[in-house]
KOLMAR-399147 format. One record per residue (C-alpha): x negated, z, y; residue number from 1; chain. Coordinates in steps of 0.1 Angstrom, whole numbers, plus 2048, in hexadecimal, padded with zeros to 3 digits. Layout:
    X    Z    Y   nr  kette
    X    Z    Y  NUM      A
...
***
This chain:
    X    Z    Y   nr  kette
  715  892  88D    1      A
  6F8  880  89E    2      A
  6F3  88B  8C2    3      A
  6F1  867  8CF    4      A
  715  860  8C4    5      A
  723  86E  8E4    6      A
  741  857  8E7    7      A
  74C  860  8C4    8      A
  749  885  8CD    9      A
  75D  880  8ED   10      A
  779  86E  8DC   11      A
  77B  885  8BE   12      A
  77E  8A2  8D7   13      A
  79A  890  8E8   14      A
  7AB  88B  8C6   15      A
  7A8  8B0  8BF   16      A
  7B6  8B8  8E2   17      A
  7D3  8A0  8E4   18      A
  7DD  897  8C1   19      A
  7EC  8AE  8A6   20      A
  7D8  8B8  888   21      A
  7F3  8A8  871   22      A
  7E4  887  87B   23      A
  7C6  885  864   24      A
  7A6  870  868   25      A
  792  86F  848   26      A
  770  86B  859   27      A
  763  873  87C   28      A
  763  84F  888   29      A
  773  840  8A7   30      A
  779  81B  8A1   31      A
  771  804  8BE   32      A
  775  7E1  8B1   33      A
  774  7CE  890   34      A
  771  7AB  883   35      A
  778  79F  860   36      A
  76C  7BA  848   37      A
  756  7CB  861   38      A
  75B  7E7  87A   39      A
  748  7F5  898   40      A
  74E  818  8A6   41      A
  74D  822  8CA   42      A
  728  829  8C8   43      A
  721  806  8B9   44      A
  71B  811  895   45      A
  724  7F7  87B   46      A
  739  7FB  85C   47      A
  746  7E6  83F   48      A
  76B  7EE  83B   49      A
  779  7FA  819   50      A
  79A  805  829   51      A
  7A9  7E6  839   52      A
  7B5  7FE  854   53      A
  7C9  80E  837   54      A
  7D3  7EF  824   55      A
  7DE  7DC  843   56      A
  7C4  7C3  84E   57      A
  7C7  7AB  830   58      A
  7BB  78D  844   59      A
  79F  7A2  854   60      A
  79C  7B4  874   61      A
  7A3  7A1  895   62      A
  7A6  77F  884   63      A
  7A4  765  8A0   64      A
  7C2  751  894   65      A
  7D7  771  893   66      A
  7CB  77D  8B5   67      A
  7D2  75B  8C4   68      A
  7F6  75A  8B5   69      A
  7FE  77D  8C2   70      A
  7EF  777  8E4   71      A
  802  756  8E8   72      A
  823  766  8DE   73      A
  81D  785  8F5   74      A
  81E  76D  912   75      A
  840  75E  908   76      A
  856  77A  8FA   77      A
  851  79C  8EB   78      A
  873  7A9  8DF   79      A
  898  7A0  8DD   80      A
  8A6  7BB  8C7   81      A
  8C1  7A9  8B2   82      A
  8BF  786  8C2   83      A
  8AF  76D  8AA   84      A
  88F  75A  8B5   85      A
  87E  73C  8A6   86      A
  861  753  89B   87      A
  878  76A  887   88      A
  88B  74F  877   89      A
  86C  73B  86E   90      A
  85D  75A  85E   91      A
  87D  762  84B   92      A
  87C  73F  83D   93      A
  858  743  834   94      A
  85E  764  822   95      A
  87B  756  80E   96      A
  867  739  803   97      A
  849  74F  7F9   98      A
  85D  769  7E5   99      A
  870  765  7C5  100      A
  88D  74C  7C7  101      A
  8A9  765  7C1  102      A
  89F  778  7E1  103      A
  8B0  765  7FD  104      A
  8B5  77C  81B  105      A
  89C  78F  831  106      A
  8A1  7AD  847  107      A
  883  7B5  85F  108      A
  878  7D7  869  109      A
  859  7E6  878  110      A
  849  7FD  85E  111      A
  847  801  839  112      A
  85A  822  83A  113      A
  876  811  84E  114      A
  877  7F5  833  115      A
  87B  80F  817  116      A
  896  821  82A  117      A
  8A8  800  82F  118      A
  8A5  7F8  80A  119      A
  8B4  81A  802  120      A
  8D2  814  818  121      A
  8D7  7F1  80A  122      A
  8D6  7FE  7E7  123      A
  8EF  81B  7EE  124      A
  907  804  7FF  125      A
  906  7E8  7E6  126      A
  909  7FE  7C7  127      A
  91F  819  7D5  128      A
  908  832  7C4  129      A
  8F2  84C  7D5  130      A
  8D7  853  7BB  131      A
  8B6  841  7BC  132      A
  89B  845  7A2  133      A
  876  847  7AD  134      A
  856  853  79E  135      A
  83D  86F  79D  136      A
  820  866  7B4  137      A
  833  84C  7C7  138      A
  832  849  7EC  139      A
  84B  835  801  140      A
  848  842  824  141      A
  84A  861  839  142      A
  86D  85C  849  143      A
  886  873  838  144      A
  896  85B  820  145      A
  877  84B  811  146      A
  866  86E  812  147      A
  882  87B  7FC  148      A
  879  861  7E2  149      A
  854  868  7E4  150      A
  845  878  7C5  151      A
  82A  88C  7D8  152      A
  830  8B0  7E0  153      A
  817  8B1  7FC  154      A
  82C  897  80F  155      A
  84C  8AB  80C  156      A
  83F  8CE  80E  157      A
  854  8E6  824  158      A
  86C  8CB  832  159      A
  88A  8DC  822  160      A
  8A5  8CC  80D  161      A
  89F  8A7  808  162      A
  8B7  88A  804  163      A
  8D0  890  7E8  164      A
  8CF  878  7CA  165      A
  8AA  876  7C5  166      A
  89E  874  7A0  167      A
  879  874  798  168      A
  869  867  778  169      A
  845  865  76D  170      A
  830  847  777  171      A
  816  83A  75E  172      A
  7F6  84A  76B  173      A
  7E4  841  74C  174      A
  7C3  852  755  175      A
  7D5  873  759  176      A
  7F4  86E  743  177      A
  80A  88D  746  178      A
  814  889  722  179      A
  7EF  888  716  180      A
  7F5  866  706  181      A
  7E0  846  708  182      A
  7EA  822  70D  183      A
  7F4  80D  6FA  184      A
  7F9  826  6DE  185      A
  813  838  6F4  186      A
  82A  819  6F3  187      A
  835  820  717  188      A
  840  843  70F  189      A
  844  84A  734  190      A
  860  830  736  191      A
  871  841  718  192      A
  86E  862  72B  193      A
  87E  852  74A  194      A
  89D  84D  735  195      A
  89E  872  72D  196      A
  899  87B  751  197      A
  8B7  866  75B  198      A
  8CC  874  73F  199      A
  8C6  897  74A  200      A
  8C5  894  770  201      A
  8DD  878  77A  202      A
  901  87F  783  203      A
  90A  85C  779  204      A
  904  84E  79B  205      A
  8E2  83D  796  206      A
  8E3  81D  7AA  207      A
  8BE  813  7AE  208      A
  89A  81A  7A6  209      A
  87D  817  7BE  210      A
  859  811  7B2  211      A
  837  805  7BE  212      A
  823  7EB  7AB  213      A
  807  804  7AE  214      A
  807  826  7BE  215      A
  7F1  825  7DD  216      A
  7F2  848  7EB  217      A
  7EF  858  7C9  218      A
  7CD  847  7C4  219      A
  7D3  822  7BD  220      A
  7E4  82A  79C  221      A
  7EC  80A  788  222      A
  805  80A  76C  223      A
  7FB  7FA  74B  224      A
  803  7D5  746  225      A
  828  7CF  73E  226      A
  835  7F0  74B  227      A
  845  7E2  76A  228      A
  856  7C6  757  229      A
  864  7DF  73E  230      A
  870  7F5  75A  231      A
  881  7D8  76A  232      A
  893  7D0  749  233      A
  89C  7F5  746  234      A
  8AD  7F3  768  235      A
  8BF  7D3  761  236      A
  8CD  7E1  740  237      A
  8DC  7FE  754  238      A
  8E8  7E9  772  239      A
  8CF  7FB  789  240      A
  8C1  7E9  7A7  241      A
  89B  7E4  7A4  242      A
  88A  7EB  7C6  243      A
  865  7E1  7C7  244      A
  850  7F1  7E3  245      A
  835  7D8  7EB  246      A
  82E  7E5  80D  247      A
  80A  7EA  803  248      A
  805  7D2  7E6  249      A
  811  7B2  7F5  250      A
  800  796  808  251      A
  7E3  790  7F0  252      A
  7D7  7B3  7EB  253      A
  7D8  7B2  7C4  254      A
  7CC  78E  7C1  255      A
  7EF  780  7C3  256      A
  804  77A  7E2  257      A
  81C  794  7D5  258      A
  814  7AD  7B9  259      A
  835  7A5  7A8  260      A
  826  783  79E  261      A
  810  794  784  262      A
  82E  79C  76D  263      A
  847  784  77D  264      A
  85C  7A0  789  265      A
  87E  798  798  266      A
  887  7B6  7AF  267      A
  8A9  7B8  7BF  268      A
  899  7C5  7DF  269      A
  875  7C0  7E9  270      A
  865  7D3  805  271      A
  847  7C5  818  272      A
  830  7D3  833  273      A
  80C  7DA  83D  274      A
  7FB  7B9  833  275      A
  819  7A4  83F  276      A
  80C  7A9  863  277      A
  7E8  7B1  85C  278      A
  7E8  7CB  877  279      A
  807  7C0  88A  280      A
  824  7D8  885  281      A
  83D  7C6  86F  282      A
  84F  7CC  84E  283      A
  86B  7BB  83B  284      A
  885  7C0  820  285      A
  88C  7A1  80B  286      A
  8AB  7A3  7F5  287      A
  8C6  791  7E3  288      A
  8E1  785  7FB  289      A
  8FD  796  7E8  290      A
  8EC  7B8  7EF  291      A
  8EA  7B2  814  292      A
  90D  7A4  814  293      A
  91A  7C7  80D  294      A
  911  7D1  830  295      A
  927  7C8  84E  296      A
  918  7B6  86C  297      A
  906  7CE  883  298      A
  903  7EA  869  299      A
  8DD  7E6  867  300      A
  8C4  7E0  883  301      A
  8A1  7E8  88E  302      A
  897  7EA  8B3  303      A
  876  7D7  8AF  304      A
  87C  7C9  88B  305      A
  874  7A4  88A  306      A
  868  7A3  8AE  307      A
  859  781  8B8  308      A
  836  790  8BD  309      A
  834  79E  89A  310      A
  844  780  88A  311      A
  82B  769  89B  312      A
  810  77F  88E  313      A
  81E  77E  86B  314      A
  821  758  86B  315      A
  7FC  757  875  316      A
  7F4  76D  858  317      A
  806  755  840  318      A
  7F2  738  84F  319      A
  7D1  74A  84D  320      A
  7D7  754  829  321      A
  7E0  731  81F  322      A
  7C4  71F  832  323      A
  7A8  738  827  324      A
  7B6  73C  804  325      A
  7B4  762  807  326      A
  7C9  769  7E8  327      A
  7B1  756  7D3  328      A
  794  766  7E4  329      A
  7A3  789  7DE  330      A
  7A4  781  7B9  331      A
  781  772  7B6  332      A
  76F  78B  7CD  333      A
  784  7A7  7BF  334      A
  777  7A0  79C  335      A
  754  7A0  7A9  336      A
  75A  7C1  7BB  337      A
  769  7D1  79C  338      A
  74B  7C7  786  339      A
  734  7D8  79F  340      A
  74A  7F7  7A0  341      A
  74B  7FA  77A  342      A
  725  7F8  77A  343      A
  725  817  791  344      A
  73C  828  779  345      A
  723  822  75D  346      A
  708  830  772  347      A
  718  84F  780  348      A
  72C  868  76A  349      A
  73E  876  789  350      A
  753  856  789  351      A
  76F  85C  770  352      A
  784  83D  776  353      A
  783  81B  787  354      A
  7A5  80A  789  355      A
  7B4  7ED  79D  356      A
  7B6  7C8  7A1  357      A
  7B1  7AE  7BC  358      A
  7A2  7C1  7D9  359      A
  7B1  7E4  7D3  360      A
  79E  7FD  7BE  361      A
  79E  823  7BA  362      A
  77E  836  7B1  363      A
  788  857  7A2  364      A
  76E  872  7A3  365      A
  76D  88E  78A  366      A
  757  8AC  782  367      A
  756  8A4  75E  368      A
  761  884  74C  369      A
  76D  896  72D  370      A
  784  8AF  73F  371      A
  78C  897  75C  372      A
  78B  8B4  774  373      A
  791  8A5  797  374      A
  774  8A7  7B0  375      A
  784  8A5  7D2  376      A
  767  8B5  7E4  377      A
  74F  89C  7D5  378      A
  766  880  7DE  379      A
  767  88C  802  380      A
  742  88F  803  381      A
  73D  86C  7F6  382      A
  755  85E  80F  383      A
  745  86F  82C  384      A
  722  865  821  385      A
  72D  841  81C  386      A
  73C  841  840  387      A
  71B  84F  84D  388      A
  708  833  83C  389      A
  71F  817  848  390      A
  73B  814  82F  391      A
  75D  81C  83C  392      A
  771  82D  820  393      A
  78C  847  81A  394      A
  799  85D  7FF  395      A
  7BC  862  7F0  396      A
  7CC  86B  7D0  397      A
  7E1  887  7C1  398      A
  7C2  89D  7C0  399      A
  7B0  88E  7DE  400      A
  794  882  7C7  401      A
  79A  85C  7C9  402      A
  785  845  7E0  403      A
  798  828  7EF  404      A
  789  806  7EA  405      A
  79F  7EC  7FC  406      A
  78B  7D6  813  407      A
  79A  7B9  827  408      A
  79F  79A  812  409      A
  785  788  826  410      A
  769  79D  819  411      A
  74C  788  80D  412      A
  736  78D  7ED  413      A
  719  796  804  414      A
  72E  7B1  814  415      A
  739  7BE  7F2  416      A
  714  7C0  7E8  417      A
  70B  7D3  807  418      A
  729  7EB  805  419      A
  724  7F3  7E0  420      A
  6FF  7F9  7E7  421      A
  708  813  801  422      A
  71E  825  7E8  423      A
  703  823  7CD  424      A
  6EA  832  7E4  425      A
  702  84E  7EE  426      A
  70B  856  7CA  427      A
  6E6  857  7C1  428      A
  6E0  871  7DB  429      A
  6FF  886  7D4  430      A
***
């Protein structure tokens, strides 16, 4: 690290001293402030953001309208616990109007993991069944319930027996198909295999399935077109609740307000988070009223869920997205970004796959395109070099070899050009 970055060194030493190592920072940077799609660290160095603060800052960092709404509300009322407020009720109405018509009740919580936990409880109570189907590579949160349904061994390692009733089936990771098949010739074989999984593992108490429109933590893994609709039909045929985890994919990230719009999905329970507050802690579960009616009054609550500060912020996010047409921009600028990323793939053999839509893409690095052997060390080197050159990035994936490309929806074509140029320069050197 450069000697003149003394503040960065100071704060990183404080992090090592006072914070546990289980809290991971992917690059040695201490953020100071940010605006739109740009970040400045404590030493004044400038970056273009490809992380959105980990898929949160959809309307951009420190949007003035959002900051104003939160500041104004902070001077009025911060929290009421279960008492309703105009802010919470107005946001509830807004969400019901924005989501599919059959979803007509909203339960507010604070985090995505809390939303998934609430969804699990709703499903168990309504169906009277304790089994829930989830998928290899899926990630639904780090609290114990959602962690049990997570299909990543590294998330669950050494935590002992998990929640009973978890059934895991393969998710269509087409670039690395576990069955060595290719789409569309496979004819959705993984869904056929899911039937076999349930036949052999279920005790007859399967009440719901939980799935992400794309798997974020596993490396921005997108299923082939039509898979999610077929999965929904499979669930309907078996009278299984369809829970869609849109904590990461909602609020414009994929080029639609909600990812479910791409295939006209009709989930029984929809979980929202991250982009709903664009940095303000808030999440929500939107569900059919008959499901929530199975719970008695007072059986579910959240200390700061739906607090007026977060709700005022989320209402501002809605307003910003509508006025600035950020969903449309995500689609248009995302297509421009994808074209430039695919050009890099043509140029550099270490890029095995580019996948995504809207403003969320995964760049998967490999040692050899033919063998597809993962290159996690290379991915880390690329990320660190990009950060050093002014492009804030991170890596993820089952093998730690996928570079995260998920800028705020306010990123401009000029910023896309500049950021891709940084990556190009880094790849040329590495």
